[in-house]
N, CA, C and O atoms as a Maestro MAE file, in Angstrom:
{
 s_m_m2io_version
 :::
 2.0.0
}

f_m_ct {
 s_m_title
 :::
 protein
 m_atom[292] {
  # First column is atom index #
  i_m_mmod_type
  r_m_x_coord
  r_m_y_coord
  r_m_z_coord
  i_m_residue_number
  s_m_chain_name
  s_m_pdb_residue_name
  s_m_pdb_atom_name
  i_m_atomic_number
  :::
  1 25 19.228 -6.676 49.320 1 A "MET " " N  " 7
  2 3 18.741 -6.718 48.136 1 A "MET " " CA " 6
  3 2 18.196 -6.451 48.018 1 A "MET " " C  " 6
  4 15 17.689 -6.968 47.023 1 A "MET " " O  " 8
  5 25 17.183 -5.139 48.737 2 A "GLY " " N  " 7
  6 3 15.777 -4.113 48.209 2 A "GLY " " CA " 6
  7 2 17.063 -3.544 47.872 2 A "GLY " " C  " 6
  8 15 17.370 -3.009 48.937 2 A "GLY " " O  " 8
  9 25 18.521 -3.200 46.626 3 A "GLN " " N  " 7
  10 3 18.729 -1.442 46.473 3 A "GLN " " CA " 6
  11 2 17.873 -1.625 45.263 3 A "GLN " " C  " 6
  12 15 17.388 -2.476 44.517 3 A "GLN " " O  " 8
  13 25 17.995 0.095 45.567 4 A "LYS " " N  " 7
  14 3 17.209 0.189 43.937 4 A "LYS " " CA " 6
  15 2 17.928 1.098 43.339 4 A "LYS " " C  " 6
  16 15 18.380 2.019 44.020 4 A "LYS " " O  " 8
  17 25 18.290 1.009 41.395 5 A "LEU " " N  " 7
  18 3 18.618 0.953 40.942 5 A "LEU " " CA " 6
  19 2 18.048 1.988 39.930 5 A "LEU " " C  " 6
  20 15 16.893 2.038 39.507 5 A "LEU " " O  " 8
  21 25 19.139 2.838 39.615 6 A "SER " " N  " 7
  22 3 18.348 4.740 39.052 6 A "SER " " CA " 6
  23 2 19.239 4.786 38.446 6 A "SER " " C  " 6
  24 15 20.414 4.585 38.757 6 A "SER " " O  " 8
  25 25 18.732 5.089 37.393 7 A "ALA " " N  " 7
  26 3 19.552 5.184 35.831 7 A "ALA " " CA " 6
  27 2 19.585 6.860 35.459 7 A "ALA " " C  " 6
  28 15 18.452 7.175 35.096 7 A "ALA " " O  " 8
  29 25 20.208 7.648 35.440 8 A "LYS " " N  " 7
  30 3 20.135 9.555 34.572 8 A "LYS " " CA " 6
  31 2 20.218 8.825 32.731 8 A "LYS " " C  " 6
  32 15 21.017 8.177 32.055 8 A "LYS " " O  " 8
  33 25 18.862 9.439 32.573 9 A "PHE " " N  " 7
  34 3 19.375 9.593 30.794 9 A "PHE " " CA " 6
  35 2 18.292 10.569 30.588 9 A "PHE " " C  " 6
  36 15 17.279 11.045 31.100 9 A "PHE " " O  " 8
  37 25 19.446 10.622 29.040 10 A "ASP " " N  " 7
  38 3 19.678 12.426 29.009 10 A "ASP " " CA " 6
  39 2 18.694 11.804 27.321 10 A "ASP " " C  " 6
  40 15 18.976 10.947 26.484 10 A "ASP " " O  " 8
  41 25 17.461 12.805 27.479 11 A "ASP " " N  " 7
  42 3 16.288 12.022 26.827 11 A "ASP " " CA " 6
  43 2 16.527 13.874 24.980 11 A "ASP " " C  " 6
  44 15 15.691 14.141 24.116 11 A "ASP " " O  " 8
  45 25 17.784 14.484 25.182 12 A "SER " " N  " 7
  46 3 17.670 15.644 24.641 12 A "SER " " CA " 6
  47 2 19.000 14.877 23.384 12 A "SER " " C  " 6
  48 15 19.098 15.407 22.277 12 A "SER " " O  " 8
  49 25 19.738 13.875 23.679 13 A "THR " " N  " 7
  50 3 20.948 13.092 23.077 13 A "THR " " CA " 6
  51 2 20.114 11.964 22.261 13 A "THR " " C  " 6
  52 15 20.129 11.736 21.051 13 A "THR " " O  " 8
  53 25 19.335 11.289 23.362 14 A "ALA " " N  " 7
  54 3 19.068 10.041 22.811 14 A "ALA " " CA " 6
  55 2 17.942 10.692 21.108 14 A "ALA " " C  " 6
  56 15 17.971 10.366 19.921 14 A "ALA " " O  " 8
  57 25 17.355 11.397 21.676 15 A "SER " " N  " 7
  58 3 16.057 11.487 20.956 15 A "SER " " CA " 6
  59 2 16.846 11.969 19.455 15 A "SER " " C  " 6
  60 15 16.583 11.641 18.298 15 A "SER " " O  " 8
  61 25 17.634 12.643 19.861 16 A "THR " " N  " 7
  62 3 18.475 13.482 17.458 16 A "THR " " CA " 6
  63 2 18.570 12.135 17.806 16 A "THR " " C  " 6
  64 15 17.536 11.477 17.697 16 A "THR " " O  " 8
  65 25 19.923 11.388 18.335 17 A "GLU " " N  " 7
  66 3 20.016 10.263 17.996 17 A "GLU " " CA " 6
  67 2 19.087 8.918 17.337 17 A "GLU " " C  " 6
  68 15 19.284 7.948 16.605 17 A "GLU " " O  " 8
  69 25 18.341 9.334 17.847 18 A "ALA " " N  " 7
  70 3 17.014 8.259 17.345 18 A "ALA " " CA " 6
  71 2 16.196 9.022 16.130 18 A "ALA " " C  " 6
  72 15 15.207 8.342 15.857 18 A "ALA " " O  " 8
  73 25 16.243 9.717 15.647 19 A "LEU " " N  " 7
  74 3 15.999 10.999 14.961 19 A "LEU " " CA " 6
  75 2 17.350 10.349 13.369 19 A "LEU " " C  " 6
  76 15 17.135 9.489 12.515 19 A "LEU " " O  " 8
  77 25 17.976 10.781 13.474 20 A "ASP " " N  " 7
  78 3 19.257 10.433 13.165 20 A "ASP " " CA " 6
  79 2 18.746 9.380 11.946 20 A "ASP " " C  " 6
  80 15 18.271 9.331 10.812 20 A "ASP " " O  " 8
  81 25 19.331 8.396 13.345 21 A "SER " " N  " 7
  82 3 19.018 6.702 13.260 21 A "SER " " CA " 6
  83 2 18.032 6.537 12.024 21 A "SER " " C  " 6
  84 15 18.378 5.964 10.990 21 A "SER " " O  " 8
  85 25 16.779 7.086 12.221 22 A "ASP " " N  " 7
  86 3 15.597 7.081 11.014 22 A "ASP " " CA " 6
  87 2 15.532 7.530 9.775 22 A "ASP " " C  " 6
  88 15 15.050 7.070 8.739 22 A "ASP " " O  " 8
  89 25 16.236 8.746 10.112 23 A "GLU " " N  " 7
  90 3 16.144 9.270 9.281 23 A "GLU " " CA " 6
  91 2 17.875 8.902 7.585 23 A "GLU " " C  " 6
  92 15 18.368 9.034 6.465 23 A "GLU " " O  " 8
  93 25 17.852 8.590 8.455 24 A "GLN " " N  " 7
  94 3 19.416 7.799 7.831 24 A "GLN " " CA " 6
  95 2 18.262 6.743 6.653 24 A "GLN " " C  " 6
  96 15 17.966 6.836 5.462 24 A "GLN " " O  " 8
  97 25 17.751 5.438 8.185 25 A "ARG " " N  " 7
  98 3 16.701 4.271 7.440 25 A "ARG " " CA " 6
  99 2 16.496 5.211 6.422 25 A "ARG " " C  " 6
  100 15 17.408 5.640 5.715 25 A "ARG " " O  " 8
  101 25 15.317 5.543 6.332 26 A "VAL " " N  " 7
  102 3 14.426 6.183 5.345 26 A "VAL " " CA " 6
  103 2 15.463 6.658 4.601 26 A "VAL " " C  " 6
  104 15 16.379 6.081 5.187 26 A "VAL " " O  " 8
  105 25 15.914 7.194 3.866 27 A "THR " " N  " 7
  106 3 16.647 7.543 3.216 27 A "THR " " CA " 6
  107 2 17.681 6.460 2.543 27 A "THR " " C  " 6
  108 15 18.012 6.707 1.383 27 A "THR " " O  " 8
  109 25 18.178 5.375 3.111 28 A "ARG " " N  " 7
  110 3 18.886 4.581 2.582 28 A "ARG " " CA " 6
  111 2 17.308 3.537 1.852 28 A "ARG " " C  " 6
  112 15 17.521 2.934 0.799 28 A "ARG " " O  " 8
  113 25 16.410 3.469 2.251 29 A "ASN " " N  " 7
  114 3 14.903 2.680 1.712 29 A "ASN " " CA " 6
  115 2 14.339 3.656 0.281 29 A "ASN " " C  " 6
  116 15 13.785 3.135 -0.686 29 A "ASN " " O  " 8
  117 25 14.688 5.512 0.437 30 A "ARG " " N  " 7
  118 3 13.662 5.513 0.168 30 A "ARG " " CA " 6
  119 2 15.122 5.764 -1.887 30 A "ARG " " C  " 6
  120 15 14.796 6.257 -2.967 30 A "ARG " " O  " 8
  121 25 16.239 5.273 -1.546 31 A "SER " " N  " 7
  122 3 17.733 4.991 -2.267 31 A "SER " " CA " 6
  123 2 17.928 3.817 -2.713 31 A "SER " " C  " 6
  124 15 18.610 3.561 -3.704 31 A "SER " " O  " 8
  125 25 16.874 2.360 -1.456 32 A "ARG " " N  " 7
  126 3 17.448 1.171 -2.461 32 A "ARG " " CA " 6
  127 2 16.475 1.348 -3.907 32 A "ARG " " C  " 6
  128 15 16.634 1.185 -5.117 32 A "ARG " " O  " 8
  129 25 14.810 2.013 -2.488 33 A "ARG " " N  " 7
  130 3 13.583 2.105 -3.877 33 A "ARG " " CA " 6
  131 2 13.929 2.225 -4.919 33 A "ARG " " C  " 6
  132 15 14.109 1.332 -5.748 33 A "ARG " " O  " 8
  133 25 14.161 4.019 -5.105 34 A "LEU " " N  " 7
  134 3 15.108 4.668 -6.800 34 A "LEU " " CA " 6
  135 2 16.063 3.370 -7.534 34 A "LEU " " C  " 6
  136 15 16.213 2.885 -8.655 34 A "LEU " " O  " 8
  137 25 16.540 3.178 -6.255 35 A "LYS " " N  " 7
  138 3 17.230 2.054 -7.520 35 A "LYS " " CA " 6
  139 2 16.389 1.032 -8.101 35 A "LYS " " C  " 6
  140 15 15.967 1.281 -9.231 35 A "LYS " " O  " 8
  141 25 16.061 -0.044 -7.582 36 A "ASN " " N  " 7
  142 3 15.240 -0.229 -7.607 36 A "ASN " " CA " 6
  143 2 14.651 -0.303 -9.034 36 A "ASN " " C  " 6
  144 15 14.746 -0.722 -10.188 36 A "ASN " " O  " 8
  145 25 13.889 0.500 -7.994 37 A "CYS " " N  " 7
  146 3 12.495 1.181 -9.835 37 A "CYS " " CA " 6
  147 2 13.125 1.891 -10.859 37 A "CYS " " C  " 6
  148 15 12.492 2.199 -11.869 37 A "CYS " " O  " 8
  149 25 14.846 2.323 -10.643 38 A "HIS " " N  " 7
  150 3 16.355 2.742 -11.556 38 A "HIS " " CA " 6
  151 2 16.127 0.752 -13.068 38 A "HIS " " C  " 6
  152 15 16.062 0.594 -14.287 38 A "HIS " " O  " 8
  153 25 16.108 -0.109 -11.896 39 A "ILE " " N  " 7
  154 3 16.629 -1.016 -12.965 39 A "ILE " " CA " 6
  155 2 15.547 -1.776 -13.058 39 A "ILE " " C  " 6
  156 15 15.722 -2.644 -13.913 39 A "ILE " " O  " 8
  157 25 13.813 -1.867 -12.218 40 A "LYS " " N  " 7
  158 3 13.027 -2.261 -13.145 40 A "LYS " " CA " 6
  159 2 13.030 -1.731 -14.439 40 A "LYS " " C  " 6
  160 15 13.144 -2.421 -15.453 40 A "LYS " " O  " 8
  161 25 12.878 -0.227 -14.415 41 A "ASN " " N  " 7
  162 3 12.038 -0.010 -15.635 41 A "ASN " " CA " 6
  163 2 13.828 0.428 -16.194 41 A "ASN " " C  " 6
  164 15 13.694 1.651 -16.156 41 A "ASN " " O  " 8
  165 25 14.696 0.301 -16.465 42 A "GLN " " N  " 7
  166 3 15.994 0.096 -17.219 42 A "GLN " " CA " 6
  167 2 15.569 -1.474 -18.212 42 A "GLN " " C  " 6
  168 15 15.830 -1.530 -19.414 42 A "GLN " " O  " 8
  169 25 14.818 -2.784 -17.366 43 A "TYR " " N  " 7
  170 3 14.850 -3.802 -17.073 43 A "TYR " " CA " 6
  171 2 13.676 -4.213 -18.645 43 A "TYR " " C  " 6
  172 15 13.912 -4.738 -19.733 43 A "TYR " " O  " 8
  173 25 12.427 -3.652 -18.014 44 A "LEU " " N  " 7
  174 3 11.302 -2.696 -18.787 44 A "LEU " " CA " 6
  175 2 12.185 -2.687 -20.274 44 A "LEU " " C  " 6
  176 15 12.408 -3.671 -20.980 44 A "LEU " " O  " 8
  177 25 12.631 -1.211 -20.534 45 A "LYS " " N  " 7
  178 3 12.934 -0.712 -21.752 45 A "LYS " " CA " 6
  179 2 13.666 -1.957 -22.988 45 A "LYS " " C  " 6
  180 15 13.668 -2.273 -24.178 45 A "LYS " " O  " 8
  181 25 14.150 -2.258 -21.824 46 A "LEU " " N  " 7
  182 3 14.921 -3.548 -22.683 46 A "LEU " " CA " 6
  183 2 14.160 -4.189 -23.870 46 A "LEU " " C  " 6
  184 15 14.033 -4.138 -25.093 46 A "LEU " " O  " 8
  185 25 13.599 -5.022 -22.403 47 A "LEU " " N  " 7
  186 3 11.788 -5.690 -22.484 47 A "LEU " " CA " 6
  187 2 10.992 -5.613 -23.655 47 A "LEU " " C  " 6
  188 15 10.802 -6.479 -24.509 47 A "LEU " " O  " 8
  189 25 10.318 -3.839 -23.538 48 A "LYS " " N  " 7
  190 3 9.454 -3.259 -24.435 48 A "LYS " " CA " 6
  191 2 10.551 -3.504 -25.807 48 A "LYS " " C  " 6
  192 15 10.295 -3.465 -27.010 48 A "LYS " " O  " 8
  193 25 11.416 -3.679 -25.334 49 A "GLY " " N  " 7
  194 3 12.817 -3.441 -27.053 49 A "GLY " " CA " 6
  195 2 12.823 -3.873 -27.577 49 A "GLY " " C  " 6
  196 15 12.732 -3.652 -28.784 49 A "GLY " " O  " 8
  197 25 13.032 -5.577 -26.551 50 A "THR " " N  " 7
  198 3 13.497 -6.918 -27.822 50 A "THR " " CA " 6
  199 2 11.899 -7.304 -28.453 50 A "THR " " C  " 6
  200 15 11.677 -7.936 -29.486 50 A "THR " " O  " 8
  201 25 10.829 -6.694 -27.454 51 A "ALA " " N  " 7
  202 3 9.947 -7.440 -27.735 51 A "ALA " " CA " 6
  203 2 9.314 -7.153 -29.345 51 A "ALA " " C  " 6
  204 15 8.733 -7.924 -30.110 51 A "ALA " " O  " 8
  205 25 9.732 -5.555 -29.509 52 A "LEU " " N  " 7
  206 3 9.519 -4.369 -30.669 52 A "LEU " " CA " 6
  207 2 10.157 -5.725 -31.636 52 A "LEU " " C  " 6
  208 15 9.401 -6.502 -32.220 52 A "LEU " " O  " 8
  209 25 11.430 -5.822 -31.673 53 A "ALA " " N  " 7
  210 3 12.182 -6.882 -32.393 53 A "ALA " " CA " 6
  211 2 12.128 -7.482 -32.750 53 A "ALA " " C  " 6
  212 15 12.423 -7.661 -33.932 53 A "ALA " " O  " 8
  213 25 11.502 -8.621 -31.619 54 A "VAL " " N  " 7
  214 3 11.292 -9.670 -32.377 54 A "VAL " " CA " 6
  215 2 9.633 -9.563 -33.237 54 A "VAL " " C  " 6
  216 15 9.113 -10.473 -33.883 54 A "VAL " " O  " 8
  217 25 8.981 -7.970 -32.960 55 A "TRP " " N  " 7
  218 3 8.099 -8.040 -33.602 55 A "TRP " " CA " 6
  219 2 7.808 -7.910 -35.020 55 A "TRP " " C  " 6
  220 15 7.015 -8.401 -35.823 55 A "TRP " " O  " 8
  221 25 9.032 -6.811 -35.022 56 A "CYS " " N  " 7
  222 3 9.655 -6.180 -36.175 56 A "CYS " " CA " 6
  223 2 9.528 -8.028 -37.005 56 A "CYS " " C  " 6
  224 15 8.854 -8.657 -37.820 56 A "CYS " " O  " 8
  225 25 10.611 -8.171 -36.148 57 A "CYS " " N  " 7
  226 3 11.251 -9.261 -37.943 57 A "CYS " " CA " 6
  227 2 9.841 -11.046 -38.306 57 A "CYS " " C  " 6
  228 15 9.575 -11.933 -39.117 57 A "CYS " " O  " 8
  229 25 9.589 -10.670 -37.433 58 A "ALA " " N  " 7
  230 3 8.536 -11.398 -37.543 58 A "ALA " " CA " 6
  231 2 7.335 -11.379 -38.007 58 A "ALA " " C  " 6
  232 15 6.534 -12.260 -38.318 58 A "ALA " " O  " 8
  233 25 7.307 -9.514 -38.016 59 A "LEU " " N  " 7
  234 3 6.048 -9.222 -39.680 59 A "LEU " " CA " 6
  235 2 7.449 -9.311 -40.987 59 A "LEU " " C  " 6
  236 15 7.137 -8.942 -42.120 59 A "LEU " " O  " 8
  237 25 8.310 -9.597 -40.845 60 A "ARG " " N  " 7
  238 3 9.557 -9.082 -41.962 60 A "ARG " " CA " 6
  239 2 9.591 -10.195 -42.496 60 A "ARG " " C  " 6
  240 15 10.005 -10.170 -43.655 60 A "ARG " " O  " 8
  241 25 9.231 -11.468 -41.979 61 A "ARG " " N  " 7
  242 3 9.819 -12.427 -41.866 61 A "ARG " " CA " 6
  243 2 7.932 -13.505 -43.561 61 A "ARG " " C  " 6
  244 15 7.823 -14.035 -44.667 61 A "ARG " " O  " 8
  245 25 7.204 -13.106 -42.463 62 A "ALA " " N  " 7
  246 3 5.725 -13.075 -42.907 62 A "ALA " " CA " 6
  247 2 5.584 -11.727 -44.113 62 A "ALA " " C  " 6
  248 15 4.722 -11.349 -44.906 62 A "ALA " " O  " 8
  249 25 6.184 -11.539 -43.938 63 A "ARG " " N  " 7
  250 3 5.809 -10.916 -45.453 63 A "ARG " " CA " 6
  251 2 6.880 -11.234 -46.528 63 A "ARG " " C  " 6
  252 15 6.345 -11.466 -47.612 63 A "ARG " " O  " 8
  253 25 8.157 -11.310 -46.553 64 A "MET " " N  " 7
  254 3 9.727 -12.621 -47.525 64 A "MET " " CA " 6
  255 2 7.864 -13.577 -47.879 64 A "MET " " C  " 6
  256 15 7.307 -13.709 -48.969 64 A "MET " " O  " 8
  257 25 7.534 -13.905 -46.933 65 A "ALA " " N  " 7
  258 3 7.171 -15.661 -47.424 65 A "ALA " " CA " 6
  259 2 6.078 -15.500 -47.610 65 A "ALA " " C  " 6
  260 15 5.586 -16.623 -47.719 65 A "ALA " " O  " 8
  261 25 4.793 -14.225 -47.805 66 A "LEU " " N  " 7
  262 3 4.010 -13.531 -48.089 66 A "LEU " " CA " 6
  263 2 4.150 -13.714 -50.046 66 A "LEU " " C  " 6
  264 15 3.451 -14.235 -50.915 66 A "LEU " " O  " 8
  265 25 4.966 -13.239 -50.027 67 A "ARG " " N  " 7
  266 3 6.342 -12.707 -51.340 67 A "ARG " " CA " 6
  267 2 6.278 -13.829 -51.841 67 A "ARG " " C  " 6
  268 15 5.468 -14.325 -52.624 67 A "ARG " " O  " 8
  269 25 7.579 -14.393 -51.134 68 A "ARG " " N  " 7
  270 3 7.491 -15.997 -52.618 68 A "ARG " " CA " 6
  271 2 6.568 -17.021 -53.141 68 A "ARG " " C  " 6
  272 15 6.685 -17.840 -54.052 68 A "ARG " " O  " 8
  273 25 5.169 -16.623 -51.924 69 A "GLN " " N  " 7
  274 3 4.057 -16.926 -51.671 69 A "GLN " " CA " 6
  275 2 3.254 -16.963 -52.923 69 A "GLN " " C  " 6
  276 15 2.760 -17.965 -53.441 69 A "GLN " " O  " 8
  277 25 3.156 -15.017 -53.576 70 A "PHE " " N  " 7
  278 3 1.610 -14.880 -53.759 70 A "PHE " " CA " 6
  279 2 2.513 -14.391 -55.258 70 A "PHE " " C  " 6
  280 15 1.907 -13.767 -56.129 70 A "PHE " " O  " 8
  281 25 3.911 -14.728 -55.421 71 A "GLY " " N  " 7
  282 3 4.578 -13.322 -55.453 71 A "GLY " " CA " 6
  283 2 4.510 -11.669 -55.885 71 A "GLY " " C  " 6
  284 15 3.397 -11.374 -56.321 71 A "GLY " " O  " 8
  285 25 5.459 -10.558 -55.850 72 A "SER " " N  " 7
  286 3 5.201 -9.111 -55.950 72 A "SER " " CA " 6
  287 2 5.853 -8.732 -57.081 72 A "SER " " C  " 6
  288 15 6.992 -8.975 -57.481 72 A "SER " " O  " 8
  289 25 4.789 -7.983 -57.616 73 A "ASP " " N  " 7
  290 3 4.011 -7.218 -58.900 73 A "ASP " " CA " 6
  291 2 4.754 -5.809 -59.563 73 A "ASP " " C  " 6
  292 15 4.224 -5.215 -60.502 73 A "ASP " " O  " 8
  :::
 }
 m_bond[291] {
  # First column is bond index #
  i_m_from
  i_m_to
  i_m_order
  :::
  1 1 2 1
  2 2 3 1
  3 3 4 2
  4 3 5 1
  5 5 6 1
  6 6 7 1
  7 7 8 2
  8 7 9 1
  9 9 10 1
  10 10 11 1
  11 11 12 2
  12 11 13 1
  13 13 14 1
  14 14 15 1
  15 15 16 2
  16 15 17 1
  17 17 18 1
  18 18 19 1
  19 19 20 2
  20 19 21 1
  21 21 22 1
  22 22 23 1
  23 23 24 2
  24 23 25 1
  25 25 26 1
  26 26 27 1
  27 27 28 2
  28 27 29 1
  29 29 30 1
  30 30 31 1
  31 31 32 2
  32 31 33 1
  33 33 34 1
  34 34 35 1
  35 35 36 2
  36 35 37 1
  37 37 38 1
  38 38 39 1
  39 39 40 2
  40 39 41 1
  41 41 42 1
  42 42 43 1
  43 43 44 2
  44 43 45 1
  45 45 46 1
  46 46 47 1
  47 47 48 2
  48 47 49 1
  49 49 50 1
  50 50 51 1
  51 51 52 2
  52 51 53 1
  53 53 54 1
  54 54 55 1
  55 55 56 2
  56 55 57 1
  57 57 58 1
  58 58 59 1
  59 59 60 2
  60 59 61 1
  61 61 62 1
  62 62 63 1
  63 63 64 2
  64 63 65 1
  65 65 66 1
  66 66 67 1
  67 67 68 2
  68 67 69 1
  69 69 70 1
  70 70 71 1
  71 71 72 2
  72 71 73 1
  73 73 74 1
  74 74 75 1
  75 75 76 2
  76 75 77 1
  77 77 78 1
  78 78 79 1
  79 79 80 2
  80 79 81 1
  81 81 82 1
  82 82 83 1
  83 83 84 2
  84 83 85 1
  85 85 86 1
  86 86 87 1
  87 87 88 2
  88 87 89 1
  89 89 90 1
  90 90 91 1
  91 91 92 2
  92 91 93 1
  93 93 94 1
  94 94 95 1
  95 95 96 2
  96 95 97 1
  97 97 98 1
  98 98 99 1
  99 99 100 2
  100 99 101 1
  101 101 102 1
  102 102 103 1
  103 103 104 2
  104 103 105 1
  105 105 106 1
  106 106 107 1
  107 107 108 2
  108 107 109 1
  109 109 110 1
  110 110 111 1
  111 111 112 2
  112 111 113 1
  113 113 114 1
  114 114 115 1
  115 115 116 2
  116 115 117 1
  117 117 118 1
  118 118 119 1
  119 119 120 2
  120 119 121 1
  121 121 122 1
  122 122 123 1
  123 123 124 2
  124 123 125 1
  125 125 126 1
  126 126 127 1
  127 127 128 2
  128 127 129 1
  129 129 130 1
  130 130 131 1
  131 131 132 2
  132 131 133 1
  133 133 134 1
  134 134 135 1
  135 135 136 2
  136 135 137 1
  137 137 138 1
  138 138 139 1
  139 139 140 2
  140 139 141 1
  141 141 142 1
  142 142 143 1
  143 143 144 2
  144 143 145 1
  145 145 146 1
  146 146 147 1
  147 147 148 2
  148 147 149 1
  149 149 150 1
  150 150 151 1
  151 151 152 2
  152 151 153 1
  153 153 154 1
  154 154 155 1
  155 155 156 2
  156 155 157 1
  157 157 158 1
  158 158 159 1
  159 159 160 2
  160 159 161 1
  161 161 162 1
  162 162 163 1
  163 163 164 2
  164 163 165 1
  165 165 166 1
  166 166 167 1
  167 167 168 2
  168 167 169 1
  169 169 170 1
  170 170 171 1
  171 171 172 2
  172 171 173 1
  173 173 174 1
  174 174 175 1
  175 175 176 2
  176 175 177 1
  177 177 178 1
  178 178 179 1
  179 179 180 2
  180 179 181 1
  181 181 182 1
  182 182 183 1
  183 183 184 2
  184 183 185 1
  185 185 186 1
  186 186 187 1
  187 187 188 2
  188 187 189 1
  189 189 190 1
  190 190 191 1
  191 191 192 2
  192 191 193 1
  193 193 194 1
  194 194 195 1
  195 195 196 2
  196 195 197 1
  197 197 198 1
  198 198 199 1
  199 199 200 2
  200 199 201 1
  201 201 202 1
  202 202 203 1
  203 203 204 2
  204 203 205 1
  205 205 206 1
  206 206 207 1
  207 207 208 2
  208 207 209 1
  209 209 210 1
  210 210 211 1
  211 211 212 2
  212 211 213 1
  213 213 214 1
  214 214 215 1
  215 215 216 2
  216 215 217 1
  217 217 218 1
  218 218 219 1
  219 219 220 2
  220 219 221 1
  221 221 222 1
  222 222 223 1
  223 223 224 2
  224 223 225 1
  225 225 226 1
  226 226 227 1
  227 227 228 2
  228 227 229 1
  229 229 230 1
  230 230 231 1
  231 231 232 2
  232 231 233 1
  233 233 234 1
  234 234 235 1
  235 235 236 2
  236 235 237 1
  237 237 238 1
  238 238 239 1
  239 239 240 2
  240 239 241 1
  241 241 242 1
  242 242 243 1
  243 243 244 2
  244 243 245 1
  245 245 246 1
  246 246 247 1
  247 247 248 2
  248 247 249 1
  249 249 250 1
  250 250 251 1
  251 251 252 2
  252 251 253 1
  253 253 254 1
  254 254 255 1
  255 255 256 2
  256 255 257 1
  257 257 258 1
  258 258 259 1
  259 259 260 2
  260 259 261 1
  261 261 262 1
  262 262 263 1
  263 263 264 2
  264 263 265 1
  265 265 266 1
  266 266 267 1
  267 267 268 2
  268 267 269 1
  269 269 270 1
  270 270 271 1
  271 271 272 2
  272 271 273 1
  273 273 274 1
  274 274 275 1
  275 275 276 2
  276 275 277 1
  277 277 278 1
  278 278 279 1
  279 279 280 2
  280 279 281 1
  281 281 282 1
  282 282 283 1
  283 283 284 2
  284 283 285 1
  285 285 286 1
  286 286 287 1
  287 287 288 2
  288 287 289 1
  289 289 290 1
  290 290 291 1
  291 291 292 2
  :::
 }
}
């Protein structure tokens, strides 16, 4: 029962494999962040465009209402 177990561990391949997986993880995270940022930017552009369209429509309606009320000469 008092046997000692010994295992040889090759550091050179394990460290490069760990480094590769870390690099892959960093690359995946970076690409995911860029994709999310792109989606967010597209959404914000759409939101700004929609807000601008609504604002222009409201101004046009207000201008038309003022013309109807006061007449345009």
